[in-house]
C-alpha positions in Angstrom: 5.2 -6.4 -9.3 3.2 -5.4 -7.1 4.6 -2.4 -5.5 2.5 -0.8 -2.7 3.4 2.7 -1.6 2.0 3.9 1.7 2.2 7.7 1.6 1.4 9.3 5.0 1.2 12.8 6.6 4.1 13.4 8.9 1.8 14.1 11.8 1.1 10.3 12.0 4.6 9.5 13.2 4.2 8.2 16.7 0.4 7.8 16.3 0.5 4.5 14.3 2.9 1.6 13.8 3.9 2.0 10.1 6.3 -1.0 10.2 3.4 -3.2 11.4 1.1 -1.7 8.7 3.7 -2.4 5.9 4.2 -6.0 7.2 0.5 -6.6 7.3 -0.1 -5.2 3.9 2.7 -7.4 2.5 1.1 -10.5 4.0 -2.3 -9.4 2.6 -0.9 -9.2 -0.9 0.7 -12.6 -0.6 -2.5 -14.1 0.8 -4.3 -13.2 -2.4 -2.2 -15.9 -4.2 -1.8 -13.5 -7.2 1.7 -12.3 -6.7 5.2 -14.0 -6.4 6.9 -13.3 -3.0 10.0 -12.0 -4.8 8.0 -9.3 -6.6 6.2 -7.8 -3.6 7.4 -4.4 -2.3 5.7 -2.3 0.4 7.2 1.0 1.4 6.1 3.9 3.4 6.9 7.5 2.4 6.3 10.4 4.8 4.9 13.6 3.4 6.6 16.4 5.4 4.7 19.1 3.5 0.9 18.9 3.0 -2.3 20.8 3.3 -5.4 18.7 4.2 -9.0 19.9 3.9 -9.7 22.8 6.3 -6.0 22.8 7.3 -6.5 21.8 10.9 -3.2 20.6 12.3 -4.9 17.3 13.5 -5.9 16.4 9.9 -3.9 13.3 8.7 -4.0 10.9 5.7 -2.7 7.6 4.4 -2.8 7.0 0.7 -2.2 3.5 -0.6 -1.1 3.3 -4.2 -0.7 -0.2 -5.6 1.0 -0.6 -8.9 0.7 -4.0 -10.6 1.4 -5.5 -14.0 -1.4 -6.4 -16.4 -2.9 -9.8 -16.5 -5.3 -9.9 -13.5 -9.1 -9.9 -13.9 -11.2 -7.1 -12.7 -12.5 -9.4 -9.9 -9.0 -10.3 -8.8 -8.0 -6.6 -8.7 -11.2 -5.8 -6.8 -10.6 -8.6 -4.3 -7.1 -7.4 -3.8 -8.2 -3.9 -3.2 -10.9 -4.9 -0.7 -8.4 -7.1 1.2 -5.8 -4.3 1.4 -8.4 -1.8 2.5 -9.8 -4.1 5.1 -6.3 -4.8 6.5 -5.4 -1.1 6.6 -8.8 -0.2 8.1 -8.3 -2.7 10.9 -4.8 -1.5 11.8 -5.8 2.2 11.5 -9.2 2.0 13.3 -7.9 4.1 16.1 -7.3 7.0 13.7 -10.9 7.0 12.7 -11.9 7.7 16.4 -11.4 11.4 15.6 -12.9 13.3 12.6 -9.4 14.1 11.3 -8.2 11.1 9.3 -8.6 10.0 5.6 -7.6 6.7 4.1 -7.5 6.0 0.3 -6.4 3.2 -2.0 -5.9 3.1 -5.7 -4.7 0.3 -8.0 -2.9 1.1 -11.1 -1.8 -1.2 -13.9 1.6 -0.7 -15.4 2.2 -0.8 -19.2 4.8 -3.5 -19.7 6.3 -1.7 -22.7 7.1 1.3 -20.5 8.4 -0.6 -17.5 12.0 -1.7 -17.0 13.1 -4.1 -14.2 16.1 -6.1 -13.1 15.5 -8.3 -10.1 18.2 -10.6 -8.4 15.7 -11.6 -5.7 13.5 -13.7 -8.1 16.1 -16.3 -9.0 17.1 -16.7 -5.4 13.5 -17.3 -4.3 12.8 -19.6 -7.2 15.8 -21.7 -6.3 17.8 -21.0 -9.4 
């Protein structure tokens, strides 16, 4: 872990570079030094159906949801969140030029007893 999901309103397609956003967010996670490269996942999921605030067609959102395993201090989690939010804010600054965009981020810790994983990427990247 971590897995970062970028959920976005469909009306952002063509208005922002989601591939660049995912790549930059992945780099930001790695730059924290808290996560193994083989564990990081960043994916963008389009919301085709949504209703935002006063329902103006121009209203758009991006919601960042970071799921991580336990074991990091509150300061490490806060530093990670601030770094991710800064990266996203920089790449999405053009969307804030209108009063129709909302950006949010939440970090959630996963209960290890209720999480199952099988990862063939780790051994390859660890040289095993």
